[in-house]
C-alpha positions in Angstrom: 28.5 219.7 99.2 25.0 218.9 97.9 26.8 219.1 94.3 29.6 216.7 94.8 27.1 213.9 96.8 24.8 214.6 93.8 28.0 213.9 91.6 29.2 210.9 93.1 25.4 209.3 93.2 25.4 209.8 89.4 29.1 208.7 88.9 28.0 205.7 91.1 24.9 204.5 89.5 27.1 205.7 85.7 29.6 202.9 86.7 26.5 200.5 88.1 25.5 200.8 84.4 28.9 200.9 82.8 28.9 197.3 84.6 25.8 195.9 83.5 26.4 196.4 80.2 29.8 195.0 80.4 28.1 191.9 82.1 25.7 191.6 78.8 28.4 191.8 76.4 30.6 189.3 78.1 27.8 186.8 77.5 26.8 187.9 74.0 30.5 187.7 72.9 31.7 183.6 71.8 32.5 181.3 69.5 28.7 181.4 69.3 27.7 185.3 68.6 24.3 186.3 70.7 22.6 189.5 70.1 23.0 191.4 72.9 18.8 191.9 72.8 18.8 188.0 73.6 20.5 188.3 76.3 18.4 190.5 77.4 14.9 188.7 76.9 16.4 185.9 78.5 17.8 187.1 81.6 13.9 189.2 81.9 12.0 186.0 80.7 14.2 184.0 83.7 13.1 186.9 86.2 9.6 186.5 85.0 9.7 190.4 83.6 9.1 189.5 80.0 7.7 185.9 78.4 9.5 187.1 75.2 10.2 183.0 72.5 13.9 182.6 72.6 16.5 180.3 70.9 16.4 177.5 72.8 20.5 177.1 72.0 20.8 180.7 72.4 19.2 180.6 76.5 21.3 177.0 77.1 24.3 179.1 76.4 23.7 182.1 78.5 22.3 180.3 81.7 24.8 177.3 81.4 27.7 178.5 80.6 27.9 183.0 79.5 26.3 184.8 82.2 27.8 182.5 85.6 31.1 183.1 83.8 30.9 186.7 83.4 29.4 187.3 87.2 32.7 185.0 88.4 34.5 187.2 86.8 33.2 190.4 87.9 33.3 189.4 91.7 36.9 188.0 91.4 37.5 192.0 89.9 35.8 192.8 92.9 37.8 191.2 95.4 40.9 191.5 94.1 40.5 195.5 94.0 39.3 195.3 97.4 42.1 193.4 98.8 44.6 195.7 97.1 43.0 198.4 98.4 42.9 197.2 102.2 46.6 195.9 101.9 47.8 199.1 100.4 46.4 201.0 103.6 47.2 198.8 106.4 50.7 198.0 104.9 51.1 201.6 104.5 52.9 200.1 101.1 51.8 201.7 97.1 53.1 198.1 95.9 51.0 196.0 98.2 48.3 193.4 96.7 47.9 189.5 97.3 49.9 188.9 94.2 52.7 190.9 94.9 52.5 189.6 98.4 53.0 186.2 97.8 49.3 185.3 99.0 47.8 184.3 95.7 51.0 182.1 94.6 50.4 180.3 98.9 46.7 180.2 97.8 47.7 178.4 94.5 49.9 176.0 96.2 47.2 175.1 99.0 44.6 175.0 95.6 47.2 172.6 93.9 47.8 170.3 97.0 43.8 169.8 97.3 43.4 169.3 93.2 46.8 166.7 92.4 47.2 165.0 95.7 43.3 164.5 95.9 42.8 166.1 99.2 39.7 166.3 99.4 36.5 166.6 96.9 34.3 170.2 95.5 34.8 173.9 95.7 34.6 174.0 99.6 37.9 171.3 99.8 39.6 173.3 96.7 38.7 176.8 98.6 40.0 175.3 101.8 43.1 174.3 100.9 43.6 177.7 98.8 42.6 179.4 102.3 45.4 177.5 104.0 48.3 178.7 101.5 46.7 181.9 101.7 47.2 182.3 105.0 50.6 180.9 105.2 51.9 183.4 103.0 50.4 186.0 104.8 52.0 184.3 107.9 55.1 184.1 106.2 55.4 187.5 104.8 54.4 189.1 108.6 57.0 186.5 110.6 59.8 187.5 107.7 59.1 191.7 107.4 59.2 192.1 111.1 60.1 195.6 112.4 58.3 197.8 109.9 56.4 197.4 106.4 59.4 198.8 104.7 60.9 195.1 103.9 57.2 193.5 103.1 57.2 193.5 99.5 60.5 191.9 99.6 59.3 189.3 102.1 56.6 188.8 99.5 59.1 188.3 96.6 60.4 185.7 98.7 57.1 184.0 99.8 55.9 184.4 96.1 59.0 182.0 95.1 58.3 179.7 98.1 55.2 178.7 97.2 55.9 178.5 93.5 58.3 176.3 94.4 56.2 173.7 96.5 53.2 173.6 93.4 56.3 173.3 91.1 57.6 170.2 93.2 53.4 169.0 94.0 53.3 169.4 90.1 56.5 167.8 88.8 56.0 164.3 91.7 52.2 163.8 91.9 50.8 164.8 89.1 49.8 163.5 85.6 50.4 165.1 82.3 46.6 165.9 81.5 46.7 167.1 85.3 49.6 169.4 85.0 48.7 171.2 81.8 45.2 172.0 82.8 46.7 173.4 86.2 49.0 175.0 84.4 46.9 176.9 82.2 44.6 177.5 85.7 47.8 178.8 87.1 47.7 181.8 84.5 43.7 182.1 85.4 40.6 181.1 83.8 36.9 181.6 84.2 36.3 178.9 81.7 35.1 176.0 84.1 33.2 178.3 86.9 29.1 177.6 86.9 26.7 178.8 89.4 27.6 177.2 92.8 31.0 179.3 92.6 29.5 182.4 91.7 27.2 181.6 94.6 30.2 180.7 96.4 32.2 183.4 95.5 29.1 186.4 95.6 28.9 185.9 99.2 32.8 185.9 100.1 33.0 189.0 98.0 29.9 190.8 99.1 31.0 189.9 103.2 34.4 190.5 102.8 33.0 194.1 101.8 31.2 194.5 104.1 33.4 194.1 107.2 35.7 195.9 105.3 33.3 199.4 105.1 32.9 198.6 108.8 36.3 198.8 109.2 36.6 201.9 107.0 37.7 204.5 109.7 40.8 202.0 110.8 41.8 201.6 107.2 41.8 205.8 106.7 43.9 206.0 110.1 46.0 202.7 108.8 47.5 204.9 105.7 48.9 207.8 108.7 50.9 204.9 110.0 49.9 202.4 113.3 51.0 205.2 115.8 48.5 207.5 113.9 45.7 204.5 114.6 46.3 203.9 117.7 46.4 206.7 119.3 42.9 207.5 118.2 42.2 204.3 120.3 42.2 201.7 116.8 42.9 198.1 118.4 45.9 197.7 115.6 46.2 194.2 116.4 42.7 193.1 116.1 42.1 195.0 113.1 44.8 194.1 111.3 44.4 190.1 111.7 41.0 190.8 111.1 41.7 192.2 108.1 43.9 190.4 106.8 42.4 187.4 107.3 39.6 188.7 105.5 41.7 189.6 102.3 43.6 186.1 102.8 39.2 184.7 102.5 38.8 186.2 99.1 41.9 185.9 97.8 42.2 182.0 98.3 38.2 182.0 97.2 39.4 183.4 93.7 42.6 181.7 93.2 40.5 178.7 94.1 38.2 179.9 90.8 40.4 180.8 89.0 43.8 180.4 89.1 46.1 183.7 90.3 45.4 186.3 88.3 47.6 189.2 89.4 47.8 193.3 89.0 44.5 194.1 89.2 44.5 194.9 93.4 47.6 196.8 92.3 46.4 198.9 89.3 42.5 199.4 90.7 43.3 201.4 94.2 45.7 204.1 93.2 43.6 205.3 89.6 40.7 205.1 92.3 42.6 207.3 94.9 43.2 209.5 92.0 39.4 209.7 90.7 37.5 209.7 94.6 40.2 210.8 97.3 41.7 208.4 99.7 38.4 208.1 102.3 38.6 204.2 102.6 34.3 204.2 102.3 34.6 205.5 98.6 37.4 203.9 97.9 36.7 200.6 98.8 32.8 200.7 97.2 34.9 202.3 93.8 37.2 199.6 94.0 34.8 197.3 93.4 33.3 198.1 90.6 35.7 199.1 88.6 37.8 196.0 89.6 34.7 193.8 88.1 34.8 195.6 85.0 38.2 195.7 84.3 37.8 191.8 85.1 35.2 190.8 82.7 36.9 193.1 80.0 40.4 191.1 80.5 38.0 187.7 79.8 35.8 189.4 77.3 39.8 190.3 75.7 41.0 186.9 76.5 38.7 185.1 74.4 38.9 187.4 71.2 42.9 187.9 71.0 43.7 184.2 70.0 40.0 183.1 68.7 38.8 180.9 68.6 40.9 179.8 71.3 41.1 181.0 74.6 44.1 183.3 76.1 44.7 183.1 80.1 42.8 186.1 82.0 45.8 186.5 83.9 48.4 186.9 80.7 45.2 190.4 79.9 45.8 191.7 83.3 49.6 191.5 82.9 50.1 193.4 80.0 47.8 196.2 81.8 49.5 195.5 84.8 52.8 195.3 84.5 53.8 199.0 82.7 51.7 200.3 85.5 53.6 198.6 88.0 57.0 199.1 86.6 55.4 203.1 86.4 55.2 202.7 90.7 58.9 201.0 91.0 60.0 204.2 89.2 58.0 206.5 90.9 59.1 204.7 94.5 62.4 204.6 93.8 62.7 208.0 92.9 64.8 210.3 95.8 
């Protein structure tokens, strides 16, 4: 028992160290390469741990652009992975995740409506619109899939088509040519425009969401065996489902409002972590958050390097990783 705990602790510390190194790499890579040593000293100087003189251009690029981008990418990956793990347990469906269930499409429709139609300004208004769209997609899927979880994926496909159509209609009828180009690039996923205010918001939302999900970790373990099993253990199924659905909608909406719809992270990461760490959600949620953060920062780095000096939408990179895994999952779930 002690050996297993020590092994898990060592693996957790290694994951945190790897995440920090990947974030540093994300800050270092770009049109202006910055040595990792300069990244370290820029952060330690800011924290008051050192006073090493640095190139002012390096410091400006690190603090005004790249560090906030890498941190938002990490939080976004963690949030999507957490949401995927929760949805797969609640729905008892291996293919459940915000993108597949239409939640990302709903959040995109709400955010685009705010941007193009000018309903409010600022990140809070954008997040509110994205949340409204995400929760609307959840309600649509819940109404359409009544009678069991087997039809949930089909309902998610219908929700994705509906909200994508709403997004396309809004852009076609109300957006200028420049708005249409910017929005279509953003919808594929991009962290290029995020700064420190976005990081502060997404950090609070993801940490609060993770805390709530960890509080209901025992309930999520029970949901894995079905709603009847959860109810037999004294869990208030409707209330817990509503709370966790709301949390995943809030996390997804916040991420979509900043970076667009990024798919497959919430699908791939929880399955890999179940294989590595087991099905218990107290460990699974933390492991998924760390792995999702690492994967998203690496995907953002790849999006800047694959066709440099241009930037590839990060959603394209995650799709290249996730689509083969998604196809494999469909094949396995379709086997007799």
